[in-house]
N, C-alpha and C positions, 0 to 999 in steps of 0.2 A: 228152755233153751239151750242146746249146747255149744253154739257159736255166739253167746252172750260176749265174750269177752273179745272175739274179734269185731264184733260189731259196735261194741263200745269204743273201741281202738279205733276204727273206720269212723266213727263219727266225731271224735275227738283233733281226728288228722284232716278230713274231708269238711268238716264243720266247724263247729262251737262247742261241743260236748255233746253227750247223750242226757235227756231229760228221760223221768218216768213216763211221760206221755210216749217218748219214741220207743221205750221199752215195749208199750201196749201197740202201739203203730206197727212195729215191725213184726212181734209176733213170734212167729216160727218161719220166719223170711229166712231163705239163703243169704249170705254174704252177697253171691251175685245179682237176687232179687232188690237187696238193700241198695246197692252199688246202682244200678237200674234206677229205683227212685230217687236217689241222689241227683242223678242227671236229668229226670223227668221234672222234677219239683225245680230247677232250677233253668230251664227251658224259656219261661216268660220273664223280663223283668221291666218295672219301671223306672225311665231315669230320675235321677233326683232335679229338681225343679224349685230351687229357694233362690238363686240367685238372680237378680235384677238386670236386664238389658243394660248393654254401655252406656246405650242414650240416657238412663236413667240417673247416670253418675254425673253426664256429664252435661244435662239440659241447663244447670244453673250457669255454666259456661258459656253457654250459646251467645253470641256478638261479643264476646270479650276477649281482649287479647290475652289477658293474664288474670287468674283466679285472686281474689286479696287473700290474706291470712284467714279470715275466719271462714270463706269459703271454702279451701283448701281441708281445714280442720273439719270442716263438715263431710265435705267428701271423703275421708279418711276415716270417719267413724262409720259413714256408710259401709264403705269397703270392708272394714274390721266386723263388722255386725253380721255381714254378710259370709265373710268366712266362719265366723262364730258359728252359724245356723246350718252351712254345708256339712261342717264337723259333724254337729250335734244330729243333723237328719241320718248322715251316713251310720252313726254308730247305732241311732234308734231301727233303720231299716237292719242292719245284721242283727239287732236283739230280736225282733220281731218277724221278720221275714223265714218264708220256708224255704226258698233258694240258698240253702246253706254254703251248698258247694261253689256256686258263683259268687258270691261274697266272699267266702274264704279265699278263693283263685283270685278276685278283683284286688285284695288287699294285699296279695303277693306281687301282682303286678303293678300295683300302685307302689311298694317301696322298690321294685326293680327296675321303673321309670322313676325314679326319685324325682322330685320337681317340686320348687315353690314357685307358685304366682301370687302377684299382689293384685289381680286384678280377678275379684270373685265368678264372674262367669267364666272366665279361661277354666280357674282350679275346678269349677262343678263340670266344665266341658270334659276336661282329663279324666275326672274320675268314672264318668257316665261312660269313657270309651271303653275304661280297663274294665267295668262293668259289663258291657255289651259284648266285649270279646274276651271276656275271661275265659270260655270255654270253647272259644272257636281257632280260628288259626292265628298263630304266633306273627307270621310276617304281615299279614293284613293288618293285628294291632301295630306293629311296629312302624309300618307306613304311617297308620293312623296318628301315632303318637309324635312322629317326624315332623308332621304336618300340623301338629296342634298350635295354635296362638302362645300357649303356656311353655311347652319346650321350645318353641322357637325362641322365645324372648329368655328363659332362662337359661340358655345355654348361646344365647347371643347370636342367633342365625340370622335375626331381622337385619344384625348389622355386616353379614358375611358378603362382601361385593367384589363384580370382578376388579383385579388389580389390587382389593386391600383385602383377601381372603382371612376369615375367622376359624381357627381350628376347634373351636370349645364343641360343637356338637360332633363333629366328624369323630374325634378322638374319644369322646365318651359312648359315640354308637358304637365304636368299635371293643373300646375296655372294658364296657360297663352292660353295655345292652345286649350284644350279639356274641363277638366270635373271643372274646377275652384275649387278656394280654400274652404277647409272646405268639402270636399268630399273626400279626403284620409288622411293619416298619414306620418308621417316623416319614418316610415319604410317602408311603400309603395315606398316612394322616394329611398331608400336604396336599398330596392329589385330590384325595375323596373332598377335600375342603373346597376345593375350588367347583367339584360337582355340585356341591349345594350351594352355589351363589345364586343370589338371585330367588332365593325361597323365603317367603315372610307372610305376612298377613296382613289385612286392612282394617279400616277402623271399626267394623263390624264383627270382627273374631274370624275373618273367613281366611283362610287358607289363598295366598296369590303368588304363582309364579311370574318375576319380573324379568323378562327375557333383556332389558336391556342392562341388568344389574347381575345377567350371568355369565361366567367365562365359558365359552364354547369352543375352547382350543381342544386340542388333543391331550389327552391325560394317560398316564399309566396307573394301573391299579390291580395289586395281586398278581403281577406279573402279566396283566393283561393291558391292551392298549386300544383308544377309542376316543369319540367323543361324547364321553360319560355323563348322565344326568345322576342327580340324585337318586332315582329311584332304580338307575344301572347300578350303582354302589350297593343299594339293599339287597338286590337283587343277586349280585356277587357275593355277599356276605352269607346269604342264605344258602347259595350252591355250595358253600363249604362246611363239611360236617362237623367241625369245629363248631359250629355255632349251636348245632344238636346237641353236644357234649356240654358245650359251658352252660346252656338251660338247662339241661337234664340232671348236671350236678347241683346246680342252684337248688332244682325242685326237689332232690332227694334229700342234701339239708334240710327243706322246709318242710317237707311230707313224713321222711323217716328217718334219719339221724345225722347227728352234727359231722360225727365222722362220716367220709364218703367211703362206697364200698366199688372199686373200680370195675369187679365183675358186673354189677347190677347196674352202674352208670353206663356201662358198655351197650348192654341190652336194651336201655332205655333210649340211648343215643341212636341206635339201629330203627328202633320203633317209630321215633319221632321224624327222623329224618327220610324214613319211606312212606309216613303220612303225610308228608309234605307241609311237617310243621303245623298239623292238625292238633290240639292239644287235648281233645276226647280222648284218643286212643291211647295217650301214653298215659295220661290218668288212671281209663280202665286197665291197662297195662300194669302199673304200681299196686291198684288198689285189688288186684285180683291174685299180685304176687306170691308165692307163700312166703316168701321172706319178709315181706311186708308187715307180716305177722306175728313174727319170732319175736322170742321176750325181750331179745336186745333192746328191739326197735318198740316197746311199748312202754309208755309213762318215762320216756329219758329226753325230752324237748322242753324247754323253758317256755312258758306262755308269754307272746308278746304282751305288753299292756293291753292293746284292744282286746286282745283274745281274752285276758282274764275279766276285763269290765263285762263284754259282750256276755260270754259264759254265765257269768252271774246273772246278769239283765234278763237272759232265757231262762236259765234254772229255776229262777224265783221269782220270774215276772213282775220286776221291780219296775213301780214308778216313781218320777222325780217332782218334785214339787217345782224344785229348781232345778233343771237339767245343767245348767252352767257348772255345775258342782263337776260333771263329767272332765269339762276341760281343766280344771284342777288336777283330777286324777290322772290323767295323761300328762300331764306336765311333772308331777313328780315322781310318777312311776318311770319317766323317759322317754315317751312318744307319744307327741300330738300331732294327730292326722292332718294331713295337709303342710307338715312344717318338718319334714327330714331335714337332718342334721347338714347335709351337702350332697352332691349327686349321687355318690354310693349308696345312699340311704340308710337306714340302721343296720347295723352288722348283726345284729339280733344273736340267738344260741344266748350263752352264759354270761354274754354281755348285757343281757337287760339285767343283771343282779348284781347290786354292789350293796353296802352296808346301810345304805339310805333308802334305796328302792327296795330291799327285802324288808325292812322294818314297814313300809307302808305297802306292800302286798300282804303281808301278815294282817294288819291294822284293819284295812279297808273293807275285806269282806264282812267281818263281823261289826263293822261303823255301820255300812248299808242294810244288814239284816236287822239291826237294832235302833236305828235312827240315832244313833250315838255323834258325840262330838268328835272332831278330828284336827289337830294341828297340823300346817303344812308349813313347814321350811323349805330353804333351798332357793335357787334363782335361777330362772328361764334364761337362755340367751335373748340376747334385744329384741328378735322380732317375735319371738314367741312372748316376751313380756307386754308386747305392744298388742299382741293377738288375743291374749287373756284379759288384758285391762278391759276391753269391749265388755265381758261378763260380768267386769266388776267383782272377780273371785279374789282378784289380789288385795285387794281392801278389806276382804273379809277371810284374809288368809288365816288369822292367828283363831285357832278357837271355832272353827266353824261348825255348824251344826249340821250335819248331812240330811235334808227331809227328804227322804225316801220311804217308799212303802214296800216291802215283799209281800206276795201274796202269799202268806204261810198257810191258809186255808187249803188252796189249790195245792201247794206241795205237799203238805203232809197227806189229805186228802189221795194225793196219787201212786203214794208209798203204796206195793202190795201190803195186806196186814199180814202176809207169812212171813215177809222179810225181819230178820232179827238184826240187832246191830254189828255185828259183822259184816254180813250180806251187803246191809246199809253202806257201810265204810266202804267195802269193794267196788260197790257202785259207783259212789261219790268219787274216787280217787283213781288213778291210773297206776301207779307205780306200787310196789309192794310195801305195805302198811309197816311201820316200822315198829319195833318191841314197845316204844313209849308210848305210841298211839294206840296199839293193841290193849293195853292194860286201860285207858281212859275209853276205849269204847266198850271193854268188858264191864266196866264199872258204870257205864251211862245208865241213868234211869227215865231221861227226858229225850225224845227224838230229835225236837226242835236244839235242844243245848248240845246234843250231840253232833247235829250237823253243823251249827257254827263252829265247833270246835272244829271238825273236818276240812270245813270252808279255809280257816286259819291256819291251818297246818301247810309246813313246808311242802307236803305231799302234794297239796292242790296245786302248786306252780307248774306243776308238771302235767304233763299231756301225753 
């Protein structure tokens, strides 16, 4: 296959890496055929459905003005348990589902619209929105997120009322979600906040517009005046090409290179804007562009912790006797799903790596593949601590045996018999192999031992 290098690069960026099974499936397909297959396999999806209804949490409180301490503790434990289950369910889905492009993009949107919700049903709803619209229309996704109870609560728009506007959501909508800094004024923030007054949700978690709480006076936003609503503000932001540029830049850094290329991003912005913010045409342009496959854009991105974990799970078909250990992996690597550090999300890139996380990044693959012991140190932030406590992994932090089973028979059996050690290493790793690792590869007598060496190398941290 003459285009193996390109397809391997494509699957590492549009998914979570290439497996030997993928090698067989793609056969002699062209890049365009593989790209079409990525979209086709991502057309259908099943929503996550592990969180219980809000009523299940509040039933015990029915008919009582105030829950006692024991009841509040019970309700919190139920919520934490649900948060844990949503996290692990999504990890499991990413690890097993064929719709890799959908899940990879949902992971991007999950960090773009970074949000913490203490209500599991709302958190699950948010993730399902991001998965549903991951390859659809960005404007539609933005409006859905803006009206979601998770985001309304997280950015205080539930408290955004006529005469007492709260600017949190309006500010982040512009600064982080759409147009970006430098393209609006403080007065635009104030005026748009007034437009979002009255947006909230009811006890069932459904969006509700409350006319009595809405400021229906005239507003001036981005140079135009009118009796604007929240929908009008979002429409105005999407009329500006700066929004297409802002998102294109973030996507370039996520899929191509941490160092933006102005010329390429300019064209991406044109494609995105002319497509009325449809995501698929933009991705098709990126994945078919010659510059996407240039050597400088291959093996140059640091895998996020979730990408690292999911990639291992998919490559080696790993089964966990105690899946809660995956929460601990996320914690020590610095990315606990559903718990971004703030509304700006995880900064990503080289920020994923520090002396502590690199040690665990090198150690975790071999530990998983050998079912070995691993010591966890470090401390999560208070909310992460409470989240992880539900899984009872904090108490087992020191000297935890990772009870995982890698399907070595399947993995080794999928390796083409003609593949030599050097070719095996080139398949497993994206960047150019270092001289030190080249010697290890040349001297290896056992393929299983070699593979463990490869996934425990610094090169394996890059996609």
